[in-house]
Kinemage of the C-alpha trace (Angstrom):
@kinemage 1
@onewidth
@group {chain A} dominant
@subgroup {mainchain}
@vectorlist {calphas} color= white
{ca met a 1} P -0.109 0.099 0.425
{ca ser a 2} L 1.425 3.273 -0.592
{ca glu a 3} L 2.237 5.781 2.487
{ca gln a 4} L -0.827 7.793 2.201
{ca thr a 5} L -4.467 7.120 0.697
{ca val a 6} L -7.707 7.840 0.365
{ca leu a 7} L -9.337 4.978 0.719
{ca ser a 8} L -8.188 1.748 3.112
{ca ile a 9} L -9.210 -1.778 2.499
{ca thr a 10} L -9.465 -4.617 4.940
{ca pro a 11} L -7.272 -7.541 4.865
{ca asp a 12} L -10.277 -9.660 4.553
{ca ala a 13} L -12.143 -7.778 2.056
{ca leu a 14} L -8.723 -7.325 0.124
{ca asp a 15} L -8.453 -11.380 -0.286
{ca met a 16} L -11.904 -11.136 -2.048
{ca ile a 17} L -11.439 -8.841 -4.312
{ca leu a 18} L -8.478 -10.264 -5.049
{ca gln a 19} L -10.336 -13.617 -6.117
{ca leu a 20} L -13.214 -12.177 -7.779
{ca arg a 21} L -10.270 -10.027 -10.021
{ca asp a 22} L -8.100 -13.153 -10.875
{ca asn a 23} L -11.057 -14.662 -12.407
{ca glu a 24} L -11.420 -11.957 -14.893
{ca pro a 25} L -10.707 -12.912 -18.620
{ca gly a 26} L -7.558 -12.438 -20.311
{ca asp a 27} L -4.112 -11.632 -19.055
{ca glu a 28} L -3.966 -7.887 -18.675
{ca glu a 29} L -4.370 -5.802 -15.124
{ca phe a 30} L -7.287 -5.289 -13.891
{ca ala a 31} L -8.083 -2.071 -11.139
{ca leu a 32} L -10.966 -2.101 -8.851
{ca ser a 33} L -12.863 1.366 -9.859
{ca ile a 34} L -14.938 2.857 -7.433
{ca glu a 35} L -17.207 5.585 -8.836
{ca val a 36} L -19.909 7.735 -6.572
{ca thr a 37} L -22.911 7.728 -8.443
{ca gly a 38} L -25.078 9.561 -5.554
{ca phe a 39} L -26.882 9.166 -2.605
{ca ser a 40} L -29.440 7.252 -0.601
{ca gly a 41} L -30.632 9.173 2.127
{ca pro a 42} L -27.778 10.025 4.388
{ca arg a 43} L -24.834 8.157 2.721
{ca phe a 44} L -23.424 8.193 -0.802
{ca ser a 45} L -24.224 5.134 -3.577
{ca tyr a 46} L -21.376 3.519 -5.402
{ca glu a 47} L -20.639 1.509 -8.456
{ca leu a 48} L -17.382 -1.186 -8.078
{ca ala a 49} L -16.437 -2.607 -10.813
{ca phe a 50} L -13.316 -4.311 -12.507
{ca thr a 51} L -11.860 -2.502 -15.821
{ca pro a 52} L -8.343 -2.608 -17.458
{ca leu a 53} L -5.765 -0.492 -15.588
{ca ser a 54} L -5.089 0.964 -19.131
{ca asp a 55} L -8.475 2.078 -19.665
{ca lys a 56} L -7.714 4.470 -16.206
{ca arg a 57} L -8.734 8.244 -17.901
{ca glu a 58} L -6.403 11.035 -17.056
{ca asp a 59} L -9.319 12.492 -14.403
{ca trp a 60} L -9.240 9.328 -12.001
{ca val a 61} L -6.558 8.599 -9.251
{ca glu a 62} L -4.988 4.991 -8.944
{ca glu a 63} L -3.735 3.336 -5.438
{ca arg a 64} L -2.000 0.477 -4.810
{ca his a 65} L -3.155 -1.765 -2.145
{ca gly a 66} L -0.456 -4.554 -2.196
{ca asp a 67} L -1.575 -6.347 -5.429
{ca leu a 68} L -4.722 -4.293 -6.350
{ca ala a 69} L -4.618 -1.114 -7.963
{ca leu a 70} L -8.034 0.877 -6.629
{ca ile a 71} L -8.825 3.575 -9.267
{ca phe a 72} L -11.453 6.435 -8.883
{ca pro a 73} L -12.453 10.173 -10.397
{ca lys a 74} L -10.133 12.860 -8.910
{ca met a 75} L -13.575 14.800 -8.339
{ca asp a 76} L -14.753 12.135 -5.682
{ca thr a 77} L -11.581 12.032 -3.561
{ca gly a 78} L -13.473 14.104 -0.918
{ca lys a 79} L -16.337 12.363 -0.820
{ca leu a 80} L -14.172 9.082 -0.414
{ca asp a 81} L -11.398 10.164 1.941
{ca gly a 82} L -10.583 8.363 4.861
{ca ala a 83} L -13.546 5.383 3.460
{ca val a 84} L -13.022 1.601 4.364
{ca leu a 85} L -13.742 -1.061 1.979
{ca glu a 86} L -14.744 -3.781 4.243
{ca leu a 87} L -16.441 -7.273 4.535
{ca thr a 88} L -19.604 -7.564 6.028
{ca glu a 89} L -22.050 -11.031 6.563
{ca gln a 90} L -23.960 -8.970 3.167
{ca gly a 91} L -20.422 -9.053 1.215
{ca leu a 92} L -18.339 -5.704 0.197
{ca ala a 93} L -19.536 -2.729 1.959
{ca met a 94} L -18.234 0.932 2.158
{ca asn a 95} L -17.632 2.368 5.653
{ca asn a 96} L -16.949 5.675 4.916
{ca pro a 97} L -17.323 8.786 7.317
{ca asn a 98} L -18.338 11.248 4.316
{ca ser a 99} L -21.962 11.713 3.954
{ca pro a 100} L -23.665 14.349 1.047
{ca ala a 101} L -24.533 17.505 1.766
{ca pro a 102} L -27.858 18.563 2.649
{ca pro a 103} L -29.296 20.001 -0.802
{ca ser a 104} L -29.323 23.880 -0.239
{ca met a 105} L -32.302 25.711 0.319
{ca ser a 106} L -33.645 28.454 -1.597
{ca ala a 107} L -34.666 30.791 1.033
{ca pro a 108} L -32.845 34.047 1.645
{ca ala a 109} L -31.732 35.084 5.243
{ca gly a 110} L -34.506 37.609 5.192
{ca asp a 111} L -36.163 38.293 8.727
{ca leu a 112} L -37.883 36.976 11.279
{ca ser a 113} L -39.122 39.815 13.213
{ca gly a 114} L -41.689 42.993 12.901
{ca pro a 115} L -45.035 43.265 12.649
{ca leu a 116} L -45.231 41.882 8.901
{ca val a 117} L -43.760 38.245 10.454
{ca glu a 118} L -46.067 38.032 13.248
{ca arg a 119} L -49.095 38.796 10.986
{ca val a 120} L -47.548 35.693 8.819
{ca gln a 121} L -46.760 33.480 11.995
{ca gln a 122} L -50.206 34.487 13.382
{ca val a 123} L -52.119 33.521 10.519
{ca ile a 124} L -50.361 30.215 9.986
{ca glu a 125} L -51.128 29.500 13.593
{ca glu a 126} L -54.428 30.231 13.828
{ca gln a 127} L -55.414 29.347 10.026
{ca val a 128} L -53.052 27.294 7.970
{ca asn a 129} L -51.526 24.590 10.411
{ca pro a 130} L -55.317 23.565 11.597
{ca ala a 131} L -56.311 22.986 7.476
{ca ile a 132} L -53.641 20.938 6.834
{ca ala a 133} L -53.682 19.333 10.461
{ca ala a 134} L -55.636 16.106 9.135
{ca his a 135} L -52.763 15.468 6.716
{ca gly a 136} L -50.661 14.980 9.839
{ca gly a 137} L -48.608 18.113 8.626
{ca gly a 138} L -48.202 21.242 9.611
{ca ala a 139} L -46.177 24.538 8.255
{ca glu a 140} L -43.573 26.576 9.407
{ca leu a 141} L -42.026 30.627 8.869
{ca val a 142} L -38.542 30.354 7.316
{ca ser a 143} L -38.127 33.778 6.815
{ca val a 144} L -39.802 36.872 5.011
{ca asp a 145} L -37.941 38.745 2.344
{ca gly a 146} L -39.329 41.867 1.153
{ca thr a 147} L -43.070 40.987 0.425
{ca ile a 148} L -42.128 36.830 -0.029
{ca ala a 149} L -42.772 34.772 2.506
{ca tyr a 150} L -40.765 31.369 2.658
{ca leu a 151} L -42.494 28.275 4.078
{ca arg a 152} L -41.036 25.009 4.997
{ca leu a 153} L -43.676 22.075 5.398
{ca phe a 154} L -42.913 19.006 8.333
{ca gly a 155} L -44.855 15.973 9.178
{ca gly a 156} L -47.466 14.345 6.331
{ca cys a 157} L -46.580 17.468 4.207
{ca gln a 158} L -42.898 16.703 3.981
{ca gly a 159} L -41.950 14.485 0.744
{ca cys a 160} L -45.963 14.827 -0.162
{ca gly a 161} L -46.812 14.842 -3.676
{ca leu a 162} L -49.896 16.916 -3.144
{ca ala a 163} L -47.510 19.602 -1.117
{ca gln a 164} L -47.167 21.720 -4.063
{ca val a 165} L -50.858 21.385 -4.718
{ca thr a 166} L -51.425 22.415 -0.871
{ca leu a 167} L -49.326 24.928 -0.895
{ca lys a 168} L -50.597 26.580 -3.963
{ca gln a 169} L -54.307 26.308 -3.338
{ca gly a 170} L -54.587 26.372 0.084
{ca ile a 171} L -51.532 27.914 2.319
{ca glu a 172} L -51.130 30.478 -0.078
{ca arg a 173} L -54.302 31.487 -0.348
{ca ile a 174} L -54.985 31.894 3.166
{ca leu a 175} L -51.777 34.183 3.698
{ca leu a 176} L -52.374 36.052 0.361
{ca glu a 177} L -55.964 36.976 1.109
{ca ser a 178} L -55.244 37.386 4.828
{ca ile a 179} L -52.416 39.793 4.070
{ca pro a 180} L -52.634 42.072 0.960
{ca glu a 181} L -49.007 42.364 1.600
{ca leu a 182} L -47.904 39.614 0.268
{ca ser a 183} L -46.994 38.847 -3.083
{ca gln a 184} L -45.885 35.232 -3.165
{ca val a 185} L -45.169 32.218 -0.810
{ca val a 186} L -42.512 30.035 -1.527
{ca asp a 187} L -41.821 26.491 -0.558
{ca val a 188} L -38.542 25.443 0.629
{ca thr a 189} L -39.281 22.331 2.052
{ca asp a 190} L -36.590 19.345 1.513
{ca his a 191} L -39.352 16.720 -0.039
{ca ala a 192} L -36.636 14.218 -0.965
{ca ser a 193} L -36.008 12.769 2.986
{ca gly a 194} L -40.207 13.093 3.413
{ca asp a 195} L -41.406 10.141 5.038
{ca asn a 196} L -44.584 10.121 2.885
{ca pro a 197} L -42.853 10.631 -1.030
{ca tyr a 198} L -46.168 10.543 -2.518
{ca tyr a 199} L -48.793 11.329 -0.270
{ca glu a 200} L -51.728 11.075 -3.378
{ca ser a 201} L -51.389 7.480 -3.246
{ca gln a 202} L -52.939 6.792 0.066
{ca lys a 203} L -55.952 9.429 -1.296
{ca lys a 204} L -59.137 7.496 -3.082
């Protein structure tokens, strides 16, 4: 193994990888390529494959782990730094201390003080939340920027396939009718992490 490596491989995992690699056809050297393909929940997802070392692209990094060449895209270095390939009861697994950055929400810093904010929060508490409580959800004010209110939905409304409809036809209408100074209501909820990704499928 080289002095400084991005990934580590446990001895039993390395033995298994080498056995699998040696079954590859042909005489040329095969490397284990690892590529971060996205993420699933709080963890990265990966694609592992045996690739002829001669096919390694210029923007990929090569590491030596004993008799094994390990290659991965240079842009994935930060995502893989400190990760360990290990053998578990389920097979080969990546133990990675790094996790995907949460998606950036588009709410500006805005302001959460002043009479307009107080009126928005009052309408949310007294009219909006009671109206969507039947869905097991609720809304909270994130910020007010000028005449735009930024809301985050939670509970049954987070990840809800009807969230945009709920926002446009329900929450936005209530707020705009109650507070003429508002021009727009924007949903900045991270719906990808909701517990009910498609709430409408449960509705008749």
